C-alpha positions, 0 to 999 in steps of 0.5 A: 500500500502507498499513500499518506495517512493523517493520524490524530496522534494520542498523548503518550506516544512518540512520533516514532512509536506511531510509525513503528506501530503502523509498519505492522498495520500497513505491513510495510517497513517503508514508513516515515512521518512528516514532523515530530510531535512531542509525546505529550502533544496530540493532533495532526501527524502525516505518515507516509506509507510505501512509495509515498515516503519519497515525498517526505523531503517535500514536507520538511518545510511545511508550516504548522498550526497549534493550539497550546496552553501556556501555564503561567508562573511555573518554569521547568527543565523541559519547558513543559509541564512534564518536567521538573519544576525549577521555579514558581512565581505568583501570577499577577499579569493582566490580559492587556499585558498578555496581548502586548507581549504576544505582539512581540513574538510575531513575525521573524524572531530568534529562538534558542532550541530547548535542551530536551530536543533531538537537535545534535551538538557535536554529534550528540542529541541534546536530550541525551545530554540533558538526561545526563544533567548537562547543558550546552550552548545552543545557537539561536535560530530564526523562525517565523510566527505567522500568527499568534492568537489569544484564545482566552485565559484562566487565572494561571493559564493562557490558551493560544493558537500558533501558526508557525514555520518549520523548526518552531518549538512551542515549548520554548515559545511558551517559556519565552512568553512567560519570561517576557511577562515576568512570571515565567511559564511552561507549556501545559497542553499542545494540539497540532491542528494542521501541518501543511495542507492537512488538517484535523478534519482529515485526521484518523485516531490512531486507535481506529487505524490499529483496530479497523479491518481496512486501514488502506481506505484512509490513505490519501494519494501522495499527489495531495502533498502538491495540491498547490501546483496545477495538474497536467495530463501527459500524452502516452509518448510523454508518459513513456519518456517520464518513466524513462527519466527523459525530459520533453517539450511541452506547450505550457508556461514555466512552473511546477506541475503535478503530472499524470498519465492518461489513466490518471496515475500520478507520475511525478512532480515536474518543472517546466523551464523554457518549454521543457518538462523534466522530473523533480521527483518521480512517484510512478509504480515501477 
């Protein structure tokens, strides 16, 4: 089986746990996921099955949207509520102060990745060093917060919606907002509501995938990954040249296209330059 299944990841599972389980469900070792979710997080996790794994590289830069709960007044070593509490402070901030601080975290900002992350420094994963009680210097990275919406608050918690670029750590964003408010903070809940073009409305609960008789029914074509690009149907000769890895002339505008054969099979993500179509990545069955 080949395709992309949008999983609604439950809390307590790592992204690798999900892919390991789905190897048995789909009876293939060729499985990969499109963007790690923390174990405590839930929500949209695109999983690429079979030949669709060839598309994972194109998903790496996809934007994500999250709904998160920021717990004010609590700072932890993991930057989320599961960690060891390092400091607690009273919470006296007003909604007006919160809204003012949120404005500072929109657009391009700098973020220092957390120690509890899979980023490698000198060949060692940060979370392995953190578990040994070590902390190393990390370089800040430029990320983009496209939107940061205030969804409400209780006495000590703030609910946020975050639309962000690849590489954004919501845990760190919560910690940094807490610091800017002067009371500290950590992430208490996290749910990913979209990843690229895929949303919660398309997501299938993991337990349902595991227990259902026909999990293949939930696989979407890998071409859905490129839905922003126009589709073109090739002639038989053009399709044959595509399958042989050859370029050919076309009478269409320069750009990126989804190319299909006469039977509707998705053949490739293609580019057209100066009237010549060539392969960016092939997806046809061999």
